[in-house]
ZAFITOR-41049 format. One record per residue (C-alpha): x, y, z; residue in one letter; residue number from 1. Coordinates in pm, whole numbers, m for minus. Layout:
- east / north / up / code / pos
- X / Y / Z / A / NUM
...
This chain:
- east / north / up / code / pos
- m13135 / 3294 / 3936 / M / 1
- m13311 / 3612 / 4138 / G / 2
- m13130 / 3931 / 4228 / K / 3
- m13025 / 3823 / 4551 / R / 4
- m12826 / 3472 / 4409 / G / 5
- m12613 / 3734 / 4180 / K / 6
- m12527 / 3921 / 4471 / I / 7
- m12429 / 3592 / 4657 / T / 8
- m12211 / 3505 / 4373 / D / 9
- m12027 / 3820 / 4296 / K / 10
- m11957 / 3827 / 4712 / R / 11
- m11805 / 3470 / 4655 / L / 12
- m11606 / 3546 / 4322 / I / 13
- m11458 / 3881 / 4501 / I / 14
- m11378 / 3667 / 4841 / S / 15
- m11258 / 3425 / 4614 / S / 16
- m10951 / 3605 / 4456 / A / 17
- m10849 / 3758 / 4746 / V / 18
- m10802 / 3437 / 4899 / L / 19
- m10639 / 3315 / 4620 / F / 20
- m10443 / 3645 / 4610 / L / 21
- m10306 / 3646 / 4968 / L / 22
- m10231 / 3263 / 4946 / S / 23
- m9996 / 3329 / 4630 / F / 24
- m9860 / 3637 / 4776 / A / 25
- m9719 / 3483 / 5108 / F / 26
- m9603 / 3152 / 4893 / Q / 27
- m9388 / 3367 / 4720 / I / 28
- m9271 / 3603 / 4969 / L / 29
- m9212 / 3304 / 5195 / A / 30
- m9025 / 3095 / 4857 / R / 31
- m8833 / 3431 / 4757 / S / 32
- m8757 / 3684 / 5084 / V / 33
- m8528 / 3496 / 5315 / P / 34
- m8663 / 3483 / 5721 / G / 35
- m9022 / 3501 / 5624 / T / 36
- m9066 / 3129 / 5663 / G / 37
- m8860 / 3140 / 5981 / D / 38
- m9046 / 3474 / 6092 / R / 39
- m9400 / 3279 / 6036 / Y / 40
- m9261 / 2953 / 6231 / A / 41
- m9169 / 3171 / 6556 / E / 42
- m9411 / 3428 / 6582 / L / 43
- m9750 / 3355 / 6370 / V / 44
- m9773 / 3003 / 6344 / Y / 45
- m9781 / 2926 / 6745 / P / 46
- m10029 / 3127 / 6755 / A / 47
- m10262 / 2961 / 6545 / I / 48
- m10171 / 2603 / 6679 / V / 49
- m10246 / 2771 / 7036 / G / 50
- m10577 / 2870 / 6908 / I / 51
- m10716 / 2627 / 6625 / A / 52
- m10525 / 2343 / 6781 / G / 53
- m10723 / 2393 / 7109 / R / 54
- m11029 / 2437 / 6954 / F / 55
- m11015 / 2134 / 6774 / S / 56
- m10840 / 1943 / 7039 / G / 57
- m11210 / 1980 / 7234 / L / 58
- m11330 / 1711 / 7055 / F / 59
- m11225 / 1338 / 7173 / P / 60
- m11232 / 1226 / 6768 / F / 61
- m11043 / 1353 / 6447 / A / 62
- m11264 / 1656 / 6359 / V / 63
- m11075 / 1685 / 5984 / V / 64
- m11243 / 1339 / 5937 / E / 65
- m11595 / 1405 / 6044 / L / 66
- m11599 / 1761 / 5839 / L / 67
- m11418 / 1573 / 5515 / S / 68
- m11718 / 1331 / 5516 / Y / 69
- m11938 / 1636 / 5571 / A / 70
- m11821 / 1831 / 5289 / L / 71
- m11797 / 1534 / 5048 / V / 72
- m12163 / 1440 / 5149 / L / 73
- m12242 / 1823 / 5106 / Y / 74
- m12114 / 1850 / 4764 / C / 75
- m12254 / 1561 / 4594 / V / 76
- m12629 / 1632 / 4740 / V / 77
- m12614 / 2024 / 4674 / Y / 78
- m12446 / 1933 / 4333 / G / 79
- m12761 / 1668 / 4232 / I / 80
- m12995 / 2008 / 4403 / R / 81
- m12836 / 2248 / 4129 / H / 82
- m12693 / 1988 / 3874 / I / 83
- m12834 / 2270 / 3581 / R / 84
- m12684 / 2586 / 3701 / E / 85
- m12338 / 2522 / 3602 / G / 86
- m12216 / 2868 / 3695 / K / 87
- m12349 / 2862 / 4009 / R / 88
- m12178 / 2523 / 4101 / L / 89
- m11848 / 2703 / 3950 / L / 90
- m11868 / 2989 / 4176 / V / 91
- m11905 / 2813 / 4497 / R / 92
- m11650 / 2515 / 4372 / T / 93
- m11344 / 2774 / 4350 / L / 94
- m11469 / 2931 / 4680 / F / 95
- m11410 / 2612 / 4858 / V / 96
- m11089 / 2543 / 4655 / I / 97
- m10996 / 2944 / 4754 / A / 98
- m11040 / 2860 / 5141 / C / 99
- m10928 / 2519 / 5168 / L / 100
- m10573 / 2670 / 4951 / F / 101
- m10595 / 2967 / 5195 / F / 102
- m10589 / 2708 / 5510 / L / 103
- m10321 / 2492 / 5365 / F / 104
- m10085 / 2846 / 5283 / T / 105
- m10098 / 2952 / 5663 / F / 106
- m10138 / 2669 / 5851 / N / 107
- m9857 / 2452 / 5646 / C / 108
- m9727 / 2576 / 5363 / G / 109
- m9519 / 2903 / 5474 / I / 110
- m9337 / 2680 / 5735 / N / 111
- m9177 / 2423 / 5436 / Y / 112
- m8946 / 2727 / 5379 / Y / 113
- m8834 / 2813 / 5757 / R / 114
- m8464 / 2721 / 5883 / T / 115
- m8395 / 2332 / 5851 / P / 116
- m8409 / 2161 / 6192 / F / 117
- m8061 / 2002 / 6179 / S / 118
- m7926 / 2362 / 6155 / K / 119
- m8166 / 2507 / 6412 / T / 120
- m8069 / 2195 / 6635 / S / 121
- m7665 / 2242 / 6585 / G / 122
- m7607 / 1883 / 6436 / L / 123
- m7360 / 1874 / 6158 / E / 124
- m7515 / 1701 / 5876 / V / 125
- m7213 / 1563 / 5663 / K / 126
- m7102 / 1257 / 5476 / K / 127
- m7063 / 982 / 5698 / S / 128
- m6780 / 641 / 5623 / T / 129
- m6952 / 308 / 5622 / E / 130
- m6793 / 221 / 5938 / E / 131
- m6948 / 470 / 6121 / E / 132
- m7272 / 360 / 5916 / L / 133
- m7217 / m2 / 6006 / R / 134
- m7146 / 116 / 6400 / N / 135
- m7469 / 325 / 6422 / L / 136
- m7672 / m32 / 6298 / C / 137
- m7510 / m229 / 6533 / L / 138
- m7545 / 38 / 6846 / Q / 139
- m7936 / 23 / 6767 / L / 140
- m7958 / m329 / 6720 / T / 141
- m7838 / m399 / 7091 / K / 142
- m8051 / m169 / 7234 / I / 143
- m8360 / m345 / 7020 / V / 144
- m8240 / m688 / 7124 / N / 145
- m8227 / m511 / 7498 / G / 146
- m8567 / m379 / 7508 / L / 147
- m8680 / m747 / 7321 / C / 148
- m8523 / m950 / 7628 / E / 149
- m8708 / m665 / 7887 / E / 150
- m9026 / m807 / 7730 / G / 151
- m9103 / m477 / 7591 / V / 152
- m9377 / m479 / 7319 / T / 153
- m9446 / m206 / 7073 / G / 154
- m9832 / m244 / 7230 / Q / 155
- m9984 / 56 / 7425 / V / 156
- m10354 / 191 / 7437 / D / 157
- m10461 / 496 / 7281 / T / 158
- m10514 / 706 / 7635 / D / 159
- m10109 / 610 / 7672 / V / 160
- m10083 / 742 / 7303 / I / 161
- m10205 / 1046 / 7340 / K / 162
- m10082 / 1141 / 7646 / K / 163
- m9688 / 1018 / 7614 / E / 164
- m9689 / 1158 / 7229 / S / 165
- m9749 / 1520 / 7399 / V / 166
- m9496 / 1418 / 7710 / K / 167
- m9221 / 1334 / 7477 / A / 168
- m9237 / 1620 / 7249 / M / 169
- m9241 / 1833 / 7510 / G / 170
- m8911 / 1677 / 7702 / K / 171
- m8756 / 1711 / 7392 / L / 172
- m8831 / 2071 / 7361 / G / 173
- m8698 / 2137 / 7697 / E / 174
- m8328 / 2047 / 7479 / T / 175
- m8458 / 2211 / 7132 / Y / 176
- m8643 / 2525 / 7194 / P / 177
- m8789 / 2525 / 6853 / D / 178
- m8998 / 2208 / 6936 / L / 179
- m9084 / 2377 / 7254 / S / 180
- m9510 / 2511 / 7309 / G / 181
- m9870 / 2341 / 7328 / Y / 182
- m9908 / 2002 / 7143 / Y / 183
- m10282 / 1903 / 7093 / P / 184
- m10318 / 1526 / 7125 / Q / 185
- m10298 / 1344 / 6832 / P / 186
- m10627 / 1095 / 6697 / K / 187
- m10681 / 817 / 6548 / P / 188
- m10912 / 791 / 6222 / L / 189
- m11231 / 626 / 6298 / L / 190
- m11197 / 491 / 5938 / L / 191
- m10856 / 411 / 5939 / S / 192
- m10904 / 213 / 5633 / Q / 193
- m10869 / 520 / 5405 / F / 194
- m10521 / 561 / 5536 / F / 195
- m10459 / 190 / 5484 / S / 196
- m10521 / 186 / 5104 / V / 197
- m10315 / 451 / 5054 / Q / 198
- m10031 / 323 / 5252 / Q / 199
- m10033 / 610 / 5505 / L / 200
- m9915 / 576 / 5890 / C / 201
- m10039 / 921 / 5960 / G / 202
- m10131 / 1282 / 5871 / Q / 203
- m10123 / 1637 / 5994 / Y / 204
- m10391 / 1812 / 5877 / S / 205
- m10363 / 2211 / 5842 / P / 206
- m10744 / 2266 / 5761 / F / 207
- m10804 / 2205 / 6180 / T / 208
- m10456 / 2179 / 6311 / V / 209
- m10452 / 1787 / 6438 / E / 210
- m10229 / 1527 / 6420 / A / 211
- m10389 / 1227 / 6292 / T / 212
- m10258 / 828 / 6275 / Y / 213
- m10383 / 517 / 6112 / N / 214
- m10478 / 292 / 6436 / R / 215
- m10539 / m24 / 6252 / S / 216
- m10134 / m45 / 6091 / M / 217
- m9913 / m246 / 6364 / P / 218
- m9831 / m156 / 6696 / D / 219
- m9464 / m59 / 6713 / Y / 220
- m9555 / 196 / 6447 / N / 221
- m9800 / 411 / 6630 / I / 222
- m9580 / 604 / 6892 / P / 223
- m9302 / 751 / 6623 / H / 224
- m9590 / 783 / 6401 / T / 225
- m9761 / 1081 / 6632 / V / 226
- m9473 / 1211 / 6695 / C / 227
- m9403 / 1270 / 6355 / H / 228
- m9689 / 1395 / 6310 / E / 229
- m9682 / 1627 / 6637 / L / 230
- m9330 / 1769 / 6475 / S / 231
- m9525 / 1970 / 6227 / H / 232
- m9735 / 2128 / 6464 / L / 233
- m9399 / 2296 / 6554 / R / 234
- m9335 / 2418 / 6206 / G / 235
- m9112 / 2137 / 6076 / F / 236
- m9284 / 1993 / 5758 / M / 237
- m8997 / 1881 / 5642 / R / 238
- m9051 / 1442 / 5608 / E / 239
- m8712 / 1387 / 5674 / D / 240
- m8709 / 1618 / 5970 / E / 241
- m9023 / 1493 / 6117 / A / 242
- m8917 / 1157 / 6100 / N / 243
- m8575 / 1214 / 6284 / F / 244
- m8777 / 1435 / 6555 / I / 245
- m8999 / 1124 / 6609 / G / 246
- m8703 / 932 / 6644 / Y / 247
- m8598 / 1156 / 6887 / L / 248
- m8904 / 1204 / 7097 / A / 249
- m8956 / 818 / 7089 / C / 250
- m8599 / 722 / 7227 / I / 251
- m8602 / 1008 / 7515 / G / 252
- m8994 / 870 / 7593 / S / 253
- m9029 / 743 / 7946 / D / 254
- m9223 / 494 / 7846 / N / 255
- m9075 / 145 / 7696 / E / 256
- m9306 / 93 / 7414 / A / 257
- m9204 / 449 / 7257 / F / 258
- m8843 / 365 / 7305 / R / 259
- m8930 / 45 / 7164 / Y / 260
- m9094 / 224 / 6842 / S / 261
- m8839 / 488 / 6806 / G / 262
- m8515 / 255 / 6817 / Y / 263
- m8701 / m25 / 6582 / L / 264
- m8751 / 246 / 6353 / T / 265
- m8465 / 367 / 6351 / G / 266
- m8290 / 66 / 6268 / W / 267
- m8537 / m6 / 5985 / V / 268
- m8406 / 331 / 5850 / Y / 269
- m8038 / 284 / 5872 / A / 270
- m7998 / m65 / 5799 / T / 271
- m8200 / 0 / 5504 / N / 272
- m7900 / 233 / 5389 / A / 273
- m7635 / m10 / 5510 / L / 274
- m7761 / m263 / 5301 / S / 275
- m7676 / m23 / 4962 / K / 276
- m7374 / 31 / 5118 / A / 277
- m7234 / m267 / 5259 / D / 278
- m7446 / m590 / 5171 / A / 279
- m7194 / m844 / 5390 / V / 280
- m7263 / m614 / 5705 / S / 281
- m7659 / m599 / 5636 / Y / 282
- m7690 / m939 / 5629 / R / 283
- m7452 / m981 / 5982 / E / 284
- m7619 / m705 / 6164 / I / 285
- m7957 / m896 / 6034 / C / 286
- m7873 / m1207 / 6166 / H / 287
- m7799 / m997 / 6505 / L / 288
- m8158 / m898 / 6579 / L / 289
- m8383 / m1043 / 6790 / D / 290
- m8636 / m1283 / 6682 / Q / 291
- m8916 / m1071 / 6880 / R / 292
- m8821 / m764 / 6705 / A / 293
- m8819 / m954 / 6362 / W / 294
- m9188 / m1089 / 6396 / E / 295
- m9272 / m696 / 6437 / D / 296
- m9112 / m635 / 6130 / L / 297
- m9296 / m942 / 5927 / R / 298
- m9633 / m845 / 6095 / D / 299
- m9584 / m505 / 5915 / N / 300
- m9485 / m592 / 5621 / N / 301
- m9737 / m866 / 5572 / E / 302
- m10008 / m598 / 5707 / F / 303
- m9870 / m285 / 5398 / W / 304
- m9827 / m572 / 5213 / G / 305
- m10246 / m676 / 5195 / R / 306
- m10258 / m284 / 5061 / Y / 307
- m10020 / m260 / 4749 / E / 308
- m10267 / m186 / 4500 / S / 309
- m10312 / 66 / 4195 / K / 310
- m10456 / 303 / 4513 / T / 311
- m10186 / 326 / 4724 / A / 312
- m9919 / 369 / 4342 / E / 313
- m10133 / 661 / 4302 / V / 314
- m10146 / 784 / 4663 / A / 315
- m9742 / 775 / 4637 / N / 316
- m9697 / 961 / 4344 / Q / 317
- m9931 / 1260 / 4462 / M / 318
- m9733 / 1210 / 4769 / N / 319
- m9401 / 1265 / 4583 / N / 320
- m9583 / 1549 / 4359 / T / 321
- m9718 / 1710 / 4651 / Y / 322
- m9357 / 1742 / 4814 / L / 323
- m9161 / 1816 / 4525 / K / 324
- m9427 / 2138 / 4520 / M / 325
- m9323 / 2237 / 4823 / N / 326
- m8989 / 2260 / 4735 / S / 327
- m8858 / 1890 / 4872 / Q / 328
- m8689 / 1849 / 4542 / S / 329
- m8626 / 1472 / 4600 / D / 330
- m8959 / 1391 / 4637 / G / 331
- m9019 / 1110 / 4871 / V / 332
- m8693 / 989 / 4840 / K / 333
- m8646 / 1299 / 5084 / S / 334
- m8742 / 1041 / 5336 / Y / 335
- m8412 / 853 / 5321 / G / 336
- m8155 / 1158 / 5440 / R / 337
- m8318 / 1088 / 5816 / M / 338
- m8027 / 843 / 5840 / V / 339
- m7776 / 1176 / 5810 / D / 340
- m7946 / 1305 / 6060 / L / 341
- m7928 / 1026 / 6332 / M / 342
- m7545 / 992 / 6219 / L / 343
- m7491 / 1332 / 6341 / A / 344
- m7688 / 1290 / 6656 / Y / 345
- m7490 / 1038 / 6727 / A / 346
- m7192 / 1173 / 6629 / R / 347
- m7271 / 1416 / 6995 / T / 348
- m7297 / 1131 / 7179 / K / 349
C-alpha cells in the first residue's frame, strides 16, 4: 500500500469514528433527555423528508432496492480484487457500516423516542371490556359485509395506490396535525420475492427515505401496508401505531378499495384479540363475515403459507430483536396493541 493509500485509510478511519460518535451521542441523548425525540421529529425530521424524500421521489423505482443490489455487487467485486489486503477491507467495511448507522439514526432511530401518537392524538387508551371488543368486531363485520355487497374488492392499480395513499394520509393530517406534511409516493419492489421470503408486507427505508411495499402479496393487503409505511415518514416508527395510522387513513379514504383494506385489516386484528378473550363470540362473528371477504383472507393465508421457512423465521427473529433494541420491549408482540388504539378511537365516535 502506497502513501496515498495510507492517507485515504487514515481519513476513512477518522470519518468512521466521527459518524459513530455522532450516532451514538444522539441515540443516547434521545433515550435519556425527555423531549429530544419530539423536538427532532417536529423540527429536523420533516426537513429530511422534504429534501431526501423529494429527491428519491424523482425516480419511479425504489432507489433503496437498486442501491442495495449495487452495493452488494460492488462489495463482492471489491472484496475479490483486494482479498489479500485485510486492513484495507476492514477500514472500508467499517466506513460503510458507520455511514449506514448514521443514516439510520438520523432518518429513523431518534424518532422512536418521540411522544406516541396515542397521546398526541388525544385518544384515551385504557383497558376495555369484552363487550366493547365484541361490539367493535360486530361493527367491523357489518361494514366489511356492506362493502362486499357493493362489489368492492381489494384490487387497485399501482398508480391509484401511489396517489390515493398520499391523498389519504394528507386527509388524515387535517384531523391530526402531527400527520400533516409532505409524503413521497410509495414504491413497489421490482423483486418483491425478497420481501415475500421474509414474510414482509412493506418497509420504510431510512437510507433513502422511501416507503416500499411487496407488490406480490394479495391485493387487499396493499392499501393498508402503504399507508402504514407512509406513517413512518411522519416520524411515527412504532409498529402498533403505524398499523393504527394506516387503518385510520384507509377507512377515511374516498377510495372504496382502500376502505375495504382498512376495515378488513382491522377486522383481523380485532377478531384475533376476541378469539383469546371470548372464543364463543369469536366463532359467532366469524360465521357472520361475508364469504367474499373470507376468500380474500384464505388467499392471504395461502400466499404467506408458501413462504413459511427457516428464512422467514430468522427474519422474524431479527425484526423482533430490532424492535427491542429501539425500546419496543414487547418486540413483535407490540403489534397486538393496535386493538387498544382501535377501541380508543371507537369510543370517540
